[in-house]
C-alpha positions in Angstrom: -51.7 -157.4 10.1 -51.3 -153.7 10.9 -48.3 -152.0 9.5 -46.7 -148.5 9.6 -46.3 -146.9 6.2 -43.8 -144.1 5.9 -44.4 -141.1 3.6 -41.5 -138.9 2.6 -42.6 -135.2 3.0 -41.3 -134.4 -0.5 -42.1 -134.2 -4.2 -45.8 -134.8 -4.9 -46.6 -135.6 -1.2 -48.1 -132.1 -1.2 -50.7 -133.1 -3.7 -51.5 -136.8 -3.1 -50.8 -137.6 0.5 -54.4 -136.9 1.7 -55.8 -139.5 -0.8 -53.2 -142.2 0.0 -53.5 -141.6 3.8 -57.2 -142.1 3.6 -56.8 -145.2 1.5 -54.3 -146.9 3.8 -56.0 -145.9 7.0 -59.3 -147.2 5.7 -57.5 -150.6 5.3 -56.4 -150.4 9.0 -52.8 -149.3 8.5 -50.9 -146.5 10.2 -49.3 -143.6 8.2 -46.1 -141.8 9.4 -44.8 -138.7 7.7 -41.1 -137.6 7.7 -40.2 -134.3 9.4 -39.7 -131.0 7.7 -36.8 -130.6 5.3 -33.6 -129.6 7.0 -30.0 -129.1 5.9 -29.0 -132.4 7.5 -31.7 -134.1 5.5 -30.5 -132.5 2.3 -26.9 -133.4 3.1 -28.0 -137.0 3.7 -29.7 -137.1 0.3 -26.8 -135.5 -1.5 -24.4 -138.2 -0.2 -26.4 -141.1 -1.9 -27.6 -139.5 -5.1 -25.8 -138.6 -8.3 -24.7 -135.0 -8.8 -27.0 -134.6 -11.8 -30.1 -135.1 -9.7 -32.2 -132.0 -9.0 -32.5 -130.7 -5.5 -36.1 -132.0 -4.9 -34.9 -135.5 -5.8 -31.9 -135.2 -3.4 -34.3 -134.0 -0.7 -36.6 -136.9 -1.3 -33.7 -139.4 -0.7 -33.0 -137.6 2.6 -36.6 -137.9 3.7 -36.6 -141.6 2.8 -33.4 -142.2 4.9 -35.0 -140.3 7.8 -37.7 -143.0 7.8 -35.2 -145.8 7.8 -36.0 -148.2 10.7 -39.1 -146.2 11.6 -41.6 -147.9 9.3 -42.5 -151.3 7.9 -42.8 -149.9 4.4 -41.9 -146.6 2.7 -44.3 -145.3 0.1 -42.4 -144.5 -3.1 -44.9 -144.6 -6.0 -43.8 -144.9 -9.6 -45.6 -141.9 -11.0 -45.8 -142.2 -14.8 -49.0 -140.3 -15.6 -51.9 -138.8 -13.6 -54.0 -137.9 -16.7 -54.6 -139.0 -20.3 -51.9 -138.2 -22.9 -49.6 -136.5 -20.4 -46.7 -137.6 -18.2 -44.8 -136.8 -15.0 -41.1 -136.1 -14.8 -38.9 -139.1 -15.8 -37.1 -138.9 -12.5 -40.3 -139.5 -10.6 -41.0 -142.5 -12.9 -37.7 -144.1 -11.9 -37.8 -143.0 -8.3 -38.4 -146.5 -6.8 -35.4 -147.8 -8.6 -33.2 -144.9 -7.5 -34.3 -145.3 -3.9 -33.7 -149.0 -3.9 -30.2 -148.5 -5.3 -29.2 -145.5 -3.2 -30.8 -145.9 0.2 -29.8 -148.5 2.7 -31.7 -149.8 5.7 -35.2 -149.5 4.1 -37.2 -152.6 5.1 -39.5 -152.6 2.1 -40.6 -150.1 -0.5 -44.2 -149.8 -1.5 -44.2 -148.7 -5.2 -47.5 -148.9 -7.0 -47.2 -147.8 -10.6 -49.6 -144.9 -11.3 -50.2 -144.6 -15.1 -53.4 -143.0 -16.3 -52.0 -141.9 -19.7 -54.6 -144.1 -21.6 -57.4 -145.0 -19.2 -58.2 -145.6 -15.5 -58.4 -149.4 -15.7 -54.7 -149.8 -15.1 -54.9 -147.4 -12.2 -57.8 -149.2 -10.7 -56.0 -152.5 -11.0 -52.9 -151.1 -9.4 -54.9 -149.7 -6.5 -56.6 -153.1 -6.0 -53.2 -154.9 -6.1 -51.9 -152.5 -3.5 -54.9 -153.0 -1.3 -54.5 -156.8 -1.5 -51.3 -156.5 0.5 -53.4 -155.6 3.5 -56.8 -157.3 3.0 -58.4 -160.0 0.8 -61.8 -158.3 0.9 -62.4 -156.6 -2.5 -65.3 -154.6 -1.2 -63.2 -153.1 1.6 -60.6 -152.1 -1.0 -63.2 -150.6 -3.2 -64.7 -148.6 -0.3 -61.2 -147.4 0.7 -60.6 -146.2 -2.9 -63.9 -144.3 -2.9 -63.0 -142.6 0.4 -59.6 -141.6 -1.0 -61.1 -140.1 -4.1 -63.6 -138.1 -2.1 -60.8 -136.9 0.2 -58.7 -135.8 -2.8 -61.7 -133.9 -4.2 -62.2 -132.0 -0.9 -58.5 -131.3 -0.6 -58.2 -129.8 -4.1 -61.2 -127.6 -3.3 -59.5 -126.2 -0.3 -56.4 -125.5 -2.4 -58.4 -123.5 -4.9 -60.0 -121.7 -1.9 -56.6 -120.3 -1.1 -55.2 -122.7 1.5 -51.6 -124.1 1.3 -51.5 -127.9 1.2 -50.4 -128.4 4.8 -53.1 -125.9 6.0 -55.7 -127.9 3.9 -54.5 -131.2 5.4 -54.8 -129.7 8.9 -58.3 -128.4 8.2 -59.3 -131.9 7.1 -57.6 -133.4 10.2 -55.0 -135.2 8.0 -52.0 -133.5 9.5 -50.9 -132.6 13.0 -50.2 -128.9 12.6 -49.7 -126.5 9.7 -46.2 -125.3 8.8 -45.3 -121.8 10.0 -46.3 -119.0 7.7 -44.3 -116.5 9.8 -40.8 -118.0 9.8 -39.2 -115.5 7.6 -36.9 -112.6 8.7 -39.7 -110.3 9.9 -37.2 -107.5 10.9 -36.9 -106.6 7.2 -40.7 -106.1 6.7 -41.3 -102.6 8.2 -38.9 -100.8 5.9 -40.3 -102.4 2.8 -43.9 -101.9 4.0 -43.2 -98.1 3.9 -41.8 -98.3 0.4 -44.7 -100.2 -1.2 -47.5 -98.1 0.3 -50.8 -99.1 1.8 -52.3 -101.2 -1.0 -50.7 -104.7 -1.1 -49.2 -106.0 -4.3 -50.7 -109.2 -5.8 -48.0 -111.7 -6.8 -48.7 -114.8 -8.9 -46.4 -117.5 -7.7 -45.4 -120.4 -10.0 -43.5 -123.5 -8.9 -43.7 -127.2 -8.2 -45.5 -127.8 -4.9 -42.4 -129.5 -3.4 -40.5 -126.2 -3.8 -42.9 -123.4 -3.0 -44.6 -125.2 -0.1 -41.4 -126.5 1.4 -40.1 -123.7 3.6 -36.5 -125.0 3.3 -36.3 -125.7 -0.4 -38.4 -122.6 -1.3 -36.4 -120.3 1.0 -39.5 -119.3 2.9 -40.8 -117.5 -0.2 -44.4 -117.6 0.9 -43.5 -116.2 4.4 -41.3 -113.5 2.9 -43.8 -112.3 0.4 -46.4 -112.1 3.1 -44.1 -110.1 5.4 -43.4 -107.7 2.5 -47.1 -107.0 2.3 -47.8 -108.9 -0.8 -50.9 -111.1 -1.4 -49.8 -114.3 -3.0 -51.9 -116.3 -5.6 -50.4 -119.7 -6.4 -51.2 -121.8 -9.4 -53.1 -124.2 -7.2 -55.7 -121.6 -6.5 -56.7 -121.3 -10.1 -59.5 -123.4 -11.6 -58.1 -126.3 -13.7 -60.4 -125.2 -16.7 -58.7 -121.8 -16.6 -55.2 -123.3 -16.6 -56.1 -125.6 -19.5 -57.6 -122.7 -21.5 -54.5 -120.6 -21.1 -52.1 -123.5 -21.7 -53.9 -124.1 -25.0 -52.4 -120.9 -26.3 -49.1 -122.6 -26.8 -48.4 -123.7 -30.4 -47.8 -127.3 -29.2 -49.4 -129.0 -26.3 -47.0 -129.4 -23.3 -47.2 -133.1 -22.5 -45.6 -132.8 -19.0 -48.5 -132.4 -16.6 -46.7 -130.1 -14.2 -45.1 -128.1 -17.0 -48.5 -127.5 -18.7 -49.9 -126.4 -15.4 -47.0 -123.9 -14.9 -47.4 -122.6 -18.4 -51.2 -122.1 -18.2 -51.0 -120.4 -14.8 -48.1 -118.3 -16.0 -50.0 -117.1 -19.1 -52.9 -116.2 -16.9 -50.8 -114.3 -14.4 -49.1 -112.3 -17.3 -52.4 -111.1 -18.6 -52.9 -107.4 -17.8 -55.2 -106.8 -14.9 -54.6 -110.1 -13.1 -51.6 -109.7 -10.9 -48.9 -107.1 -10.3 -46.0 -109.5 -10.8 -45.3 -113.1 -11.7 -42.6 -115.0 -9.8 -41.4 -118.5 -10.7 -39.5 -120.7 -8.3 -37.5 -123.4 -10.0 -34.9 -126.0 -9.2 -31.5 -126.1 -10.9 -31.2 -128.8 -13.5 -34.9 -129.0 -14.2 -35.1 -129.1 -18.0 -38.9 -128.7 -18.4 -38.9 -125.7 -16.0 -36.2 -123.9 -18.0 -38.3 -124.3 -21.2 -41.4 -123.0 -19.5 -39.5 -120.1 -18.0 -38.3 -119.0 -21.5 -41.9 -119.2 -22.9 -43.1 -117.0 -20.0 -40.3 -114.5 -20.4 -41.3 -114.1 -24.0 -44.9 -113.7 -23.1 -44.1 -111.1 -20.5 -42.1 -109.1 -23.1 -45.0 -109.3 -25.6 -47.7 -108.1 -23.1 -49.2 -104.7 -23.8 -48.7 -103.8 -20.1 -45.6 -105.7 -19.3 -46.2 -107.7 -16.1 -42.9 -108.1 -14.3 -41.7 -111.6 -14.4 -38.7 -113.2 -12.6 -37.4 -116.7 -12.1 -35.5 -117.7 -8.9 -33.5 -120.9 -9.3 -32.6 -122.8 -6.2 -30.1 -125.5 -5.4 -28.3 -126.8 -2.4 -26.0 -123.8 -2.5 -28.7 -121.1 -2.6 -28.6 -118.6 0.3 -31.7 -117.0 1.9 -30.1 -113.6 2.0 -29.7 -113.5 -1.8 -33.3 -114.7 -2.3 -34.5 -112.0 0.1 -32.7 -109.3 -1.8 -34.1 -110.4 -5.1 -37.6 -110.5 -3.8 -37.2 -106.9 -2.5 -36.0 -105.8 -5.9 -38.8 -107.7 -7.7 -41.5 -106.2 -5.5 -40.1 -102.7 -6.0 -40.3 -103.2 -9.8 -43.8 -104.6 -9.5 -44.8 -101.5 -7.4 -43.4 -99.1 -10.0 -45.0 -101.0 -12.9 -48.6 -101.2 -11.7 -51.0 -98.7 -13.1 -52.2 -95.8 -10.9 
């Protein structure tokens, strides 16, 4: 029986949607993605979640509710671990339970448990169990999994080549159209262009994908930096081996997957001669992010040629005007700090 599976455009959708879409469509199902994040969506999520939840989790609830009545199932995986001896945020681990308790009108939640902290056997079993909901043919499930893994590999290559997730999905015909990269306040760009000169600044951008690639949650930071004549390098553009090598400089191994990725990329960006400035976008109430931010601030202060480092923390009350002003000030500092 053919079903429509809803995918909230939030949290780790920006990393894993291509693989899951390929998997389910290979089994004859239809995938439907929620719309772009809006204030109404955020308000909807805020009403049903606890105050202590971070903004991305509140946004996720809003996206789930927007799919209410539109799909046969909503995909809310229980993400425990995506690699050995490392884990994902506890809020993502408990997300299916939170959604069941907080969101009404959802017909059925599809919540495979993804835990690869020890080996891939449990993951393979969970994928097979999920596939059995739609077909009894094990060969068909195995083939769908192989296609999904190949799609994910191609997707990550496009990210490392410099494409944003939605652009990469569009290139692979996995998404209808890319998000706008020119939705910022362009009337502010000419004045700043004159200030920074002809050679663009290179800015290393750190942040969870559900913040920096979401134009609403991330305050259009990618658009704004581009309009301010800055070339942006995100942590997803760096080779995983490089990130691991840099993260290993920490006295203790960071066992949060995303936290270690942020730390490794940050250490790389703060090395003299890599970028002109390092910017971190973080959500209020994210404990691991605040820890990583402090380590990077210390690293920036120790650097022989201090690479400017700044953290912008967003929540549901953050205004775009304030973020724009801080970006202008940060790029001005980066311009004055770079050699030559």
